[in-house]
C-alpha positions in Angstrom: -22.9 -7.2 -17.3 -23.0 -5.8 -13.8 -25.9 -6.6 -11.6 -27.2 -4.6 -8.7 -25.7 -4.8 -5.2 -27.6 -7.2 -2.9 -26.3 -5.6 0.3 -25.1 -9.1 1.5 -22.0 -7.7 3.2 -19.7 -10.4 1.7 -17.4 -7.8 0.2 -17.0 -6.1 3.6 -16.1 -9.5 5.2 -13.9 -10.9 2.4 -12.9 -8.1 0.0 -14.6 -10.0 -2.8 -18.2 -9.6 -4.2 -20.4 -12.6 -4.0 -22.1 -11.8 -7.4 -20.7 -13.7 -10.4 -20.6 -11.1 -13.2 -18.3 -8.7 -14.9 -17.8 -6.4 -11.9 -14.4 -7.9 -10.8 -12.9 -7.1 -14.2 -14.1 -3.5 -13.9 -13.0 -3.3 -10.3 -9.5 -4.6 -11.2 -9.2 -2.1 -14.0 -10.2 0.8 -11.7 -7.7 -0.3 -9.1 -4.9 -0.6 -11.6 -5.6 2.8 -13.1 -3.9 6.1 -12.0 -6.6 8.1 -13.7 -10.3 7.3 -14.0 -12.8 8.9 -16.3 -16.4 8.0 -15.6 -18.8 8.8 -18.4 -22.6 8.6 -18.7 -25.5 10.0 -20.6 -27.8 12.1 -18.5 -30.8 9.8 -17.8 -33.5 11.7 -15.9 -31.0 13.9 -14.1 -28.8 11.0 -13.1 -26.3 8.5 -14.5 -27.3 5.5 -16.6 -28.5 2.4 -14.7 -25.3 0.6 -15.9 -23.0 3.1 -14.3 -25.1 3.3 -11.2 -24.8 -0.5 -10.8 -21.0 -0.2 -11.0 -21.0 2.7 -8.5 -23.2 0.8 -6.1 -21.0 -2.3 -6.4 -18.0 -0.1 -5.3 -19.4 -0.1 -1.7 -16.5 -2.1 -0.3 -14.0 0.0 -2.2 -15.7 3.1 -0.9 -15.4 1.9 2.7 -11.7 1.3 2.0 -11.2 4.6 0.3 -9.7 2.6 -2.5 -9.3 5.5 -5.0 -7.0 7.4 -2.6 -4.1 8.8 -4.6 -5.9 8.4 -7.9 -7.1 11.2 -10.2 -10.4 11.3 -11.9 -12.9 13.2 -14.1 -16.4 13.0 -15.4 -17.9 13.2 -18.9 -21.6 13.5 -19.5 -23.8 13.9 -22.6 -27.4 14.8 -22.6 -30.3 15.2 -25.0 -31.0 18.7 -24.0 -29.1 19.9 -20.9 -28.6 19.1 -17.3 -25.2 17.5 -17.8 -23.6 19.7 -15.1 -25.8 18.2 -12.4 -24.8 14.6 -13.4 -21.2 15.6 -13.6 -21.3 16.9 -10.0 -22.9 13.6 -8.9 -20.1 11.6 -10.6 -17.4 13.9 -9.2 -18.9 13.7 -5.7 -18.8 9.9 -5.9 -15.2 9.9 -7.1 -14.1 12.3 -4.3 -16.0 10.1 -1.7 -13.9 7.2 -3.1 -10.8 9.2 -2.1 -9.9 10.4 -5.6 -8.7 13.9 -6.6 -11.1 15.2 -9.2 -9.8 17.4 -12.0 -13.2 18.4 -13.4 -15.8 17.4 -16.0 -16.8 17.9 -19.5 -20.2 17.6 -21.1 -22.2 18.4 -24.2 -25.7 18.1 -25.5 -26.6 16.0 -28.4 -27.4 19.1 -30.4 -24.0 20.6 -29.7 -22.3 17.4 -30.8 -24.4 17.1 -34.0 -23.8 20.7 -35.0 -20.6 21.1 -37.0 -20.3 24.7 -35.8 -20.4 23.8 -32.0 -18.9 20.3 -32.0 -15.2 21.5 -32.1 -15.6 23.5 -28.9 -17.2 20.5 -27.1 -14.4 18.2 -28.3 -11.8 20.7 -27.4 -13.2 20.9 -23.8 -13.0 17.1 -23.5 -9.4 17.1 -24.8 -8.5 19.8 -22.3 -10.0 17.8 -19.5 -8.0 14.8 -20.6 -4.8 16.9 -20.7 -5.6 18.2 -17.2 -6.0 14.6 -15.9 -2.6 13.6 -17.3 -1.0 16.8 -15.9 -2.5 16.1 -12.5 -1.2 12.5 -12.5 2.2 13.5 -13.7 2.7 16.2 -11.2 1.0 14.6 -8.2 -1.3 17.6 -7.9 -3.4 18.1 -4.8 -6.6 20.1 -4.6 -6.9 22.0 -1.3 -10.6 22.7 -1.9 -11.3 18.9 -2.0 -9.2 18.0 1.1 -11.8 18.9 3.7 -14.5 16.9 1.9 -12.2 13.9 1.4 -11.0 14.0 5.0 -14.5 14.2 6.4 -15.7 11.3 4.2 -12.7 9.2 5.0 -13.3 9.8 8.7 -16.9 8.7 8.3 -15.7 5.5 6.6 -13.1 4.9 9.2 -15.7 5.3 12.0 -18.1 3.0 10.1 -15.6 0.3 9.5 -14.4 0.5 13.1 -17.9 0.2 14.4 -18.5 -2.9 12.3 -14.9 -4.3 12.6 -16.1 -7.6 14.2 -18.3 -8.3 11.2 -16.4 -6.5 8.4 -13.1 -8.2 9.0 -11.6 -7.6 5.5 -12.2 -3.8 5.7 -11.0 -3.5 9.3 -7.8 -5.4 8.3 -7.4 -3.2 5.2 -7.5 0.0 7.3 -5.1 -1.5 9.8 -2.7 -2.6 7.2 -2.4 0.9 5.9 -2.0 2.4 9.3 -5.2 4.4 8.9 -7.1 3.0 11.8 
C-alpha cells in the first residue's frame, strides 16, 4: 500500500518520507537493485494509479538522482494497444531518475491470449531481460541518453541548490558526492 505524495517536503529535508506505508520497503529495494524493471498495464494511456503513486513518492530520490549508475527497463500490457506510449512515459521517468534505460517490451491482452502470437511477445520480454543483464554486466552507457540525463541532473542540481537552506538532506547528499 503506497499512498499519494502530500508535497510536505519532509523527504527533501530529512531523506525520509513522512507517510507511514509500504513505500520505504519499495524504495529500499529500488536502491539496492542494479537493475530495475517497472511494469504496468496501460490505464487510459498512462501507468496504473499504484505505479504512479510509487513514482510520485520518488520525488526526493529524483532530486538526488538516486538511480544514477543503475539500469532499467519498462514492461507494459494493454487491452488493445497504446503500450508504446506508456513505455516511453516509464522510460522517461527512469532516465530522469538517472538510470540508463535499455528499452521496453509490451503486449496486448489479445496477443498474450493467442497461442500463435504469445511466444513472440514472451520472447521479446526475455530478450529485454537479457539486454538488461548484459548492460549491467558490461557497464554499458547509452550516448543518446547522456544529454537528457545531464540536462535533467543539472535541473535537479540547480533546484536543490536554490532550496538548499530548506532542503538540507538533498543539499548534503549532492555535496557528499561532489556533485554540487
